[in-house]
N, C-alpha and C positions, 0 to 999 in steps of 0.2 A: 211825655205826660207824667206829672208827677206823681210816685207810690205813695198811696195813701198805708199807713201801717196802723191797725186801733190804738188806743189809750186803754190803760187801764180804768178810765172812766168810763169810755163806749161802751167796753168786756163784760163791766161790771152793771150795765144797764139792761144788754142784751139778752146774756146769759146767767148767771147768778150774781147777786151780792158779796157773794163770800170769797171770790176771788182775790187771793193776797199778790200775786204775782203773773207774768206770762214771759216765753220766748213767742217771735216770730218766725217764722222759712217763709220768705218769698216763693211760690211756688212759679208762675206765671204771670205774664200781660197777655191780656184780647183785645181783640178789633175795636170793642165799644168805645170807647178806652176800658180796660178793665185792672184789673190785678189780683190775683187770685193767690191766699197768704194762708199756711198751715203755724192752726198757735195752740202751744202748749199751754194750759192754763194751770196753776198755782193754788194751793187752799192749804187755811188748816189742818193742821196733821189731824187725821181721821173725817176730815168731809167727805161727804161721797159725793161730792160736783165731776159732773163730766171733764175731761182730761185732754182732751184736744178736741181741736172745732179747724172746719174750713170756711175761712170768710172770702168774700168779694165784694169788691168793690165796684162799684160800675162806674165811669166819670168822676173821680171823687173832685176833681175842679172845672167842673166843663160852668164856662160861663153863661149865666142865667140862666140859671139849674132853677128851674118849677121850685124844685124840694131844699135846695139851698144844704148849709151844711148839714142838715136832721135827713135829708131824706135817707141815709145810709140803716143810720139806724131806727128810723120809723118804719123803716119795710122790717128791718130785723122783730122789732118790736109785734109789730103787725102780724107777719107774714109769721114768720116761728109758731109760734101756739098753735097757730092749725094745721103746721108739718109734723109727721111722726118720726121727729128725727132721731129721737134716742133708741132706734131700732138700726140703725145703720151702723154697720161695722165694714171695714175693707181690710 
C-alpha cells in the first residue's frame, strides 16, 4: 500500500483554514489497508487552533473506490463536526 500523507490543503479544509504548516509522523499501517499519522499543526502566532491531530487514511489508493480521491476529506468534513473530539486528550 502506498502511504497517504496529508497535504496542507487537506488539513486546512478539514481542520482549520488558518493552518500555516505541519509535520507528519507515521504511526502504523493497518489491515484495511489503512495508515495512521500524528500531525502536528502550526498556526500564525497567537492563533488558538488545535495543535495536534491523528489522521487515519483507509485504503487511499483502493482501485474503484466509490468515493474516489475525496473520500477521506468527505469523511472528516461530514463526520468530524458531529464528534466531540475537542475534549479528547491523551
